[in-house]
KEDO-488884 format. One line per 4 residues: number of its first residue (from 1); their letters; for each residue z, x, y of N, C-alpha, C, O. Coordinates in nm, 2 decimals. Layout:
N
NUM) a) Z:X:Y:Z:X:Y:Z:X:Y:Z:X:Y | ...
***
This chain:
136
1) xxxx) -9.15:21.68:-13.54:-9.21:21.55:-13.58:-9.34:21.58:-13.65:-9.38:21.50:-13.74 | -9.41:21.68:-13.61:-9.54:21.70:-13.67:-9.54:21.71:-13.82:-9.63:21.66:-13.89 | -9.43:21.77:-13.88:-9.42:21.78:-14.02:-9.43:21.64:-14.09:-9.49:21.63:-14.19 | -9.35:21.55:-14.03:-9.35:21.41:-14.09:-9.49:21.34:-14.07:-9.54:21.28:-14.16
5) xxxx) -9.54:21.36:-13.95:-9.68:21.30:-13.93:-9.78:21.36:-14.02:-9.85:21.28:-14.09 | -9.78:21.49:-14.03:-9.88:21.56:-14.12:-9.85:21.52:-14.27:-9.95:21.49:-14.34 | -9.73:21.52:-14.31:-9.69:21.48:-14.45:-9.74:21.34:-14.48:-9.79:21.31:-14.59 | -9.72:21.25:-14.39:-9.76:21.11:-14.41:-9.91:21.10:-14.42:-9.96:21.03:-14.51
9) xxxx) -9.98:21.17:-14.34:-10.13:21.17:-14.35:-10.17:21.23:-14.48:-10.27:21.18:-14.54 | -10.11:21.33:-14.53:-10.14:21.40:-14.65:-10.11:21.31:-14.77:-10.18:21.32:-14.88 | -10.02:21.22:-14.76:-9.99:21.13:-14.87:-10.08:21.01:-14.88:-10.07:20.93:-14.97 | -10.17:20.99:-14.78:-10.25:20.87:-14.78:-10.34:20.87:-14.91:-10.40:20.97:-14.94
13) xxxx) -10.33:20.76:-14.98:-10.39:20.76:-15.12:-10.54:20.76:-15.12:-10.60:20.78:-15.23 | -10.61:20.74:-15.02:-10.76:20.73:-15.02:-10.82:20.85:-14.94:-10.75:20.92:-14.87 | -10.95:20.87:-14.95:-11.02:20.97:-14.88:-11.02:20.93:-14.73:-11.06:20.82:-14.70 | -10.98:21.02:-14.64:-10.98:20.99:-14.50:-11.11:21.03:-14.43:-11.12:21.02:-14.31
17) xxxx) -11.21:21.07:-14.51:-11.34:21.10:-14.45:-11.33:21.23:-14.37:-11.26:21.33:-14.41 | -11.41:21.24:-14.27:-11.43:21.36:-14.20:-11.33:21.38:-14.08:-11.34:21.48:-14.00 | -11.23:21.30:-14.07:-11.14:21.31:-13.96:-11.06:21.44:-13.97:-11.02:21.48:-14.08 | -11.05:21.51:-13.85:-10.97:21.63:-13.85:-10.82:21.60:-13.85:-10.77:21.55:-13.75
21) xxxx) -10.76:21.61:-13.97:-10.62:21.57:-13.98:-10.52:21.64:-13.89:-10.42:21.58:-13.85 | -10.55:21.77:-13.86:-10.46:21.84:-13.77:-10.47:21.78:-13.63:-10.37:21.76:-13.56 | -10.59:21.76:-13.58:-10.60:21.69:-13.45:-10.55:21.55:-13.44:-10.49:21.51:-13.35 | -10.56:21.48:-13.55:-10.51:21.35:-13.57:-10.35:21.35:-13.56:-10.29:21.28:-13.49
25) xxxx) -10.29:21.44:-13.64:-10.15:21.45:-13.64:-10.10:21.50:-13.50:-10.00:21.44:-13.45 | -10.16:21.59:-13.44:-10.12:21.64:-13.30:-10.13:21.52:-13.20:-10.04:21.51:-13.12 | -10.23:21.44:-13.21:-10.25:21.33:-13.12:-10.14:21.22:-13.14:-10.09:21.17:-13.05 | -10.12:21.19:-13.27:-10.01:21.09:-13.30:-9.88:21.14:-13.24:-9.81:21.06:-13.18
29) xxxx) -9.85:21.26:-13.27:-9.72:21.32:-13.22:-9.72:21.32:-13.07:-9.61:21.28:-13.01 | -9.82:21.36:-13.00:-9.83:21.36:-12.86:-9.81:21.22:-12.80:-9.75:21.20:-12.69 | -9.88:21.12:-12.86:-9.87:20.98:-12.81:-9.72:20.93:-12.82:-9.67:20.88:-12.72 | -9.65:20.95:-12.93:-9.52:20.90:-12.94:-9.42:20.98:-12.85:-9.33:20.92:-12.79
33) xxxx) -9.44:21.11:-12.84:-9.36:21.19:-12.75:-9.38:21.15:-12.60:-9.28:21.14:-12.53 | -9.50:21.12:-12.57:-9.53:21.08:-12.43:-9.47:20.94:-12.40:-9.42:20.92:-12.29 | -9.48:20.85:-12.50:-9.42:20.72:-12.48:-9.28:20.73:-12.45:-9.22:20.66:-12.36 | -9.21:20.81:-12.53:-9.06:20.83:-12.51:-9.03:20.89:-12.37:-8.94:20.85:-12.30
37) xxxx) -9.11:21.00:-12.34:-9.09:21.07:-12.21:-9.11:20.98:-12.09:-9.04:20.98:-11.99 | -9.22:20.90:-12.10:-9.25:20.81:-11.99:-9.15:20.70:-11.97:-9.11:20.67:-11.86 | -9.09:20.65:-12.08:-8.99:20.55:-12.07:-8.86:20.61:-12.01:-8.80:20.55:-11.92 | -8.83:20.73:-12.05:-8.71:20.80:-11.99:-8.73:20.83:-11.85:-8.64:20.82:-11.77
41) xxxx) -8.85:20.87:-11.81:-8.88:20.90:-11.67:-8.87:20.78:-11.58:-8.81:20.78:-11.47 | -8.92:20.67:-11.63:-8.91:20.54:-11.56:-8.76:20.50:-11.54:-8.72:20.46:-11.43 | -8.69:20.52:-11.64:-8.54:20.49:-11.63:-8.48:20.59:-11.53:-8.39:20.55:-11.45 | -8.51:20.72:-11.53:-8.45:20.81:-11.44:-8.50:20.78:-11.30:-8.42:20.79:-11.20
45) xxxx) -8.62:20.74:-11.28:-8.67:20.69:-11.14:-8.58:20.58:-11.09:-8.55:20.57:-10.98 | -8.55:20.48:-11.18:-8.46:20.37:-11.14:-8.32:20.41:-11.10:-8.26:20.34:-11.02 | -8.28:20.53:-11.15:-8.15:20.58:-11.11:-8.15:20.66:-10.98:-8.04:20.69:-10.93 | -8.26:20.69:-10.93:-8.27:20.77:-10.81:-8.23:20.68:-10.69:-8.26:20.56:-10.68
49) xxxx) -8.17:20.75:-10.59:-8.13:20.68:-10.46:-8.25:20.62:-10.39:-8.24:20.51:-10.33 | -8.37:20.69:-10.40:-8.48:20.64:-10.33:-8.58:20.57:-10.42:-8.70:20.59:-10.42 | -8.52:20.48:-10.50:-8.60:20.41:-10.60:-8.72:20.33:-10.54:-8.83:20.32:-10.61 | -8.71:20.28:-10.42:-8.82:20.21:-10.36:-8.94:20.29:-10.35:-9.06:20.24:-10.35
53) xxxx) -8.92:20.42:-10.33:-9.04:20.52:-10.31:-9.10:20.55:-10.45:-9.21:20.61:-10.45 | -9.04:20.51:-10.55:-9.09:20.54:-10.69:-9.15:20.43:-10.77:-9.17:20.44:-10.89 | -9.17:20.31:-10.70:-9.22:20.19:-10.77:-9.35:20.22:-10.84:-9.36:20.18:-10.96 | -9.44:20.29:-10.78:-9.57:20.32:-10.84:-9.55:20.41:-10.96:-9.62:20.39:-11.06
57) xxxx) -9.47:20.51:-10.94:-9.44:20.60:-11.05:-9.38:20.52:-11.17:-9.42:20.55:-11.29 | -9.28:20.44:-11.15:-9.22:20.36:-11.25:-9.33:20.27:-11.32:-9.33:20.27:-11.45 | -9.41:20.21:-11.25:-9.52:20.12:-11.31:-9.61:20.21:-11.40:-9.64:20.17:-11.51 | -9.65:20.32:-11.35:-9.74:20.41:-11.42:-9.67:20.46:-11.55:-9.74:20.48:-11.65
61) xxxx) -9.54:20.50:-11.53:-9.47:20.54:-11.65:-9.46:20.44:-11.76:-9.49:20.47:-11.87 | -9.43:20.31:-11.72:-9.42:20.21:-11.82:-9.55:20.17:-11.88:-9.56:20.14:-12.00 | -9.66:20.17:-11.80:-9.79:20.14:-11.85:-9.83:20.25:-11.95:-9.88:20.22:-12.06 | -9.81:20.37:-11.91:-9.84:20.49:-12.00:-9.76:20.48:-12.13:-9.82:20.51:-12.24
65) xxxx) -9.63:20.45:-12.12:-9.55:20.45:-12.24:-9.60:20.34:-12.34:-9.61:20.37:-12.46 | -9.64:20.22:-12.29:-9.69:20.12:-12.37:-9.82:20.15:-12.44:-9.84:20.13:-12.56 | -9.91:20.21:-12.36:-10.04:20.25:-12.41:-10.03:20.36:-12.51:-10.10:20.36:-12.61 | -9.95:20.46:-12.48:-9.93:20.57:-12.58:-9.87:20.52:-12.71:-9.91:20.56:-12.82
69) xxxx) -9.77:20.44:-12.70:-9.71:20.38:-12.83:-9.81:20.30:-12.91:-9.82:20.32:-13.03 | -9.89:20.22:-12.84:-9.99:20.14:-12.91:-10.10:20.24:-12.97:-10.14:20.21:-13.09 | -10.14:20.34:-12.90:-10.24:20.43:-12.95:-10.18:20.51:-13.07:-10.25:20.53:-13.17 | -10.06:20.55:-13.06:-10.00:20.62:-13.18:-9.99:20.53:-13.30:-10.02:20.58:-13.41
73) xxxx) -9.97:20.40:-13.28:-9.97:20.31:-13.39:-10.10:20.29:-13.45:-10.12:20.29:-13.57 | -10.21:20.27:-13.36:-10.34:20.26:-13.41:-10.39:20.38:-13.49:-10.45:20.37:-13.60 | -10.36:20.50:-13.44:-10.40:20.62:-13.50:-10.33:20.64:-13.64:-10.38:20.71:-13.73 | -10.21:20.58:-13.65:-10.13:20.60:-13.78:-10.19:20.52:-13.89:-10.15:20.54:-14.01
77) xxxx) -10.28:20.42:-13.86:-10.34:20.34:-13.96:-10.47:20.39:-14.00:-10.56:20.42:-13.92 | -10.48:20.42:-14.13:-10.61:20.48:-14.19:-10.68:20.38:-14.28:-10.80:20.41:-14.31 | -10.62:20.27:-14.32:-10.69:20.18:-14.41:-10.80:20.10:-14.33:-10.78:20.05:-14.22 | -10.92:20.10:-14.39:-11.03:20.03:-14.32:-11.09:20.12:-14.22:-11.04:20.23:-14.20
81) xxxx) -11.19:20.07:-14.15:-11.26:20.15:-14.05:-11.26:20.07:-13.92:-11.32:19.96:-13.92 | -11.21:20.12:-13.82:-11.20:20.06:-13.69:-11.23:20.16:-13.58:-11.15:20.17:-13.48 | -11.35:20.22:-13.59:-11.38:20.33:-13.50:-11.39:20.29:-13.35:-11.34:20.36:-13.26 | -11.45:20.17:-13.33:-11.46:20.12:-13.19:-11.32:20.11:-13.12:-11.30:20.15:-13.01
85) xxxx) -11.23:20.05:-13.19:-11.10:20.03:-13.14:-11.02:20.16:-13.12:-10.95:20.18:-13.02 | -11.04:20.25:-13.22:-10.98:20.38:-13.21:-11.03:20.45:-13.09:-10.95:20.51:-13.01 | -11.16:20.46:-13.07:-11.22:20.52:-12.95:-11.16:20.46:-12.82:-11.13:20.53:-12.73 | -11.16:20.33:-12.81:-11.12:20.26:-12.69:-10.97:20.29:-12.67:-10.93:20.31:-12.55
89) xxxx) -10.89:20.29:-12.77:-10.75:20.32:-12.75:-10.73:20.47:-12.70:-10.65:20.49:-12.61 | -10.80:20.56:-12.76:-10.79:20.70:-12.71:-10.84:20.71:-12.57:-10.78:20.79:-12.49 | -10.94:20.64:-12.53:-10.99:20.65:-12.39:-10.89:20.59:-12.30:-10.86:20.65:-12.19 | -10.83:20.48:-12.34:-10.73:20.41:-12.25:-10.61:20.50:-12.24:-10.55:20.52:-12.13
93) xxxx) -10.57:20.56:-12.35:-10.45:20.65:-12.35:-10.47:20.77:-12.26:-10.39:20.81:-12.18 | -10.59:20.83:-12.28:-10.63:20.95:-12.19:-10.62:20.91:-12.04:-10.57:20.99:-11.96 | -10.67:20.80:-12.01:-10.67:20.75:-11.87:-10.53:20.73:-11.82:-10.49:20.77:-11.71 | -10.45:20.65:-11.90:-10.31:20.63:-11.86:-10.23:20.75:-11.84:-10.16:20.77:-11.75
97) xxxx) -10.25:20.85:-11.93:-10.18:20.98:-11.92:-10.23:21.06:-11.80:-10.14:21.11:-11.73 | -10.35:21.06:-11.77:-10.40:21.13:-11.65:-10.34:21.07:-11.52:-10.29:21.14:-11.44 | -10.35:20.93:-11.51:-10.30:20.87:-11.39:-10.15:20.88:-11.38:-10.10:20.90:-11.26 | -10.08:20.88:-11.49:-9.93:20.89:-11.48:-9.90:21.04:-11.45:-9.81:21.06:-11.37
101) xxxx) -9.97:21.13:-11.51:-9.94:21.27:-11.47:-9.96:21.30:-11.33:-9.89:21.37:-11.26 | -10.08:21.25:-11.27:-10.11:21.27:-11.13:-10.00:21.21:-11.04:-9.96:21.27:-10.94 | -9.95:21.10:-11.08:-9.84:21.03:-11.00:-9.71:21.12:-11.01:-9.65:21.15:-10.91 | -9.67:21.15:-11.13:-9.55:21.23:-11.15:-9.56:21.37:-11.08:-9.46:21.42:-11.03
105) xxxx) -9.67:21.43:-11.08:-9.69:21.56:-11.02:-9.66:21.55:-10.87:-9.62:21.65:-10.81 | -9.68:21.44:-10.81:-9.65:21.42:-10.67:-9.50:21.42:-10.64:-9.46:21.45:-10.53 | -9.42:21.40:-10.75:-9.27:21.39:-10.73:-9.20:21.51:-10.80:-9.08:21.52:-10.80 | -9.28:21.59:-10.87:-9.22:21.70:-10.95:-9.14:21.80:-10.88:-9.04:21.85:-10.94
109) xxxx) -9.16:21.82:-10.76:-9.08:21.92:-10.68:-8.94:21.86:-10.65:-8.84:21.94:-10.65 | -8.93:21.73:-10.64:-8.81:21.67:-10.60:-8.73:21.62:-10.73:-8.61:21.61:-10.73 | -8.81:21.58:-10.83:-8.75:21.51:-10.95:-8.79:21.59:-11.07:-8.91:21.58:-11.11 | -8.70:21.66:-11.14:-8.73:21.73:-11.26:-8.78:21.64:-11.37:-8.87:21.68:-11.45
113) xxxx) -8.73:21.52:-11.38:-8.78:21.43:-11.48:-8.93:21.40:-11.46:-9.00:21.38:-11.56 | -8.98:21.40:-11.34:-9.12:21.37:-11.32:-9.20:21.50:-11.36:-9.31:21.48:-11.41 | -9.15:21.62:-11.34:-9.22:21.74:-11.38:-9.23:21.74:-11.54:-9.34:21.76:-11.59 | -9.13:21.71:-11.61:-9.13:21.70:-11.75:-9.22:21.59:-11.80:-9.30:21.62:-11.89
117) xxxx) -9.22:21.48:-11.74:-9.31:21.37:-11.78:-9.46:21.41:-11.76:-9.54:21.38:-11.84 | -9.49:21.47:-11.64:-9.62:21.51:-11.62:-9.67:21.60:-11.72:-9.79:21.59:-11.77 | -9.59:21.69:-11.77:-9.63:21.79:-11.88:-9.66:21.71:-12.01:-9.76:21.74:-12.07 | -9.57:21.62:-12.04:-9.60:21.54:-12.16:-9.73:21.46:-12.15:-9.80:21.45:-12.25
121) xxxx) -9.75:21.40:-12.04:-9.87:21.33:-12.01:-10.00:21.41:-12.03:-10.10:21.37:-12.09 | -9.99:21.53:-11.97:-10.11:21.62:-11.98:-10.13:21.67:-12.12:-10.25:21.68:-12.17 | -10.02:21.69:-12.20:-10.04:21.73:-12.34:-10.10:21.61:-12.42:-10.19:21.64:-12.50 | -10.06:21.49:-12.39:-10.12:21.38:-12.46:-10.26:21.35:-12.42:-10.35:21.32:-12.50
125) xxxx) -10.29:21.37:-12.29:-10.43:21.35:-12.24:-10.52:21.45:-12.31:-10.63:21.41:-12.35 | -10.48:21.57:-12.33:-10.56:21.67:-12.40:-10.57:21.64:-12.54:-10.68:21.66:-12.60 | -10.46:21.60:-12.61:-10.47:21.57:-12.75:-10.57:21.45:-12.78:-10.64:21.45:-12.87 | -10.57:21.35:-12.69:-10.66:21.24:-12.70:-10.80:21.29:-12.68:-10.89:21.25:-12.76
129) xxxx) -10.83:21.37:-12.58:-10.96:21.42:-12.56:-11.01:21.50:-12.68:-11.13:21.49:-12.72 | -10.92:21.59:-12.73:-10.96:21.67:-12.84:-10.99:21.59:-12.97:-11.09:21.62:-13.04 | -10.91:21.48:-12.99:-10.94:21.40:-13.11:-11.07:21.32:-13.09:-11.15:21.31:-13.18 | -11.09:21.27:-12.97:-11.22:21.20:-12.93:-11.34:21.29:-12.96:-11.43:21.24:-13.02
133) xxxx) -11.33:21.41:-12.91:-11.44:21.51:-12.93:-11.47:21.53:-13.08:-11.58:21.55:-13.12 | -11.36:21.54:-13.16:-11.38:21.57:-13.30:-11.44:21.45:-13.37:-11.49:21.46:-13.49 | -11.43:21.33:-13.32:-11.48:21.21:-13.38:-11.64:21.20:-13.37:-11.70:21.13:-13.44 | -11.69:21.29:-13.28:-11.83:21.29:-13.26:-11.89:21.19:-13.17:-12.01:21.18:-13.15
***
């Protein structure tokens, strides 16, 4: 996916300023990948026999998926300047990913889908932090 994300950023007709395009592309990709992974993890949790024990995990998966998708969309827009919203979205995404990863890690030994989801969340959390740091 990075190739398409990077290519789209490179085709932007205006100057994108000082934004680190590689960190931006990596973060967009991580956000959309995490959104999909969290959605799939929530669905897999619903299929588990002990679904009642996974209610918190499902909630955090779905919240994280929504926040990651919204953040990926916000980051994909380069027209105009909306630094405050971009920073807030990145902070919210980083928080959602951290809390979802922590929850999934509690189930990772028993449910492989939770292990995979926690990895995707940690990757996105790091990508958001890296992009935030590069924004100054």
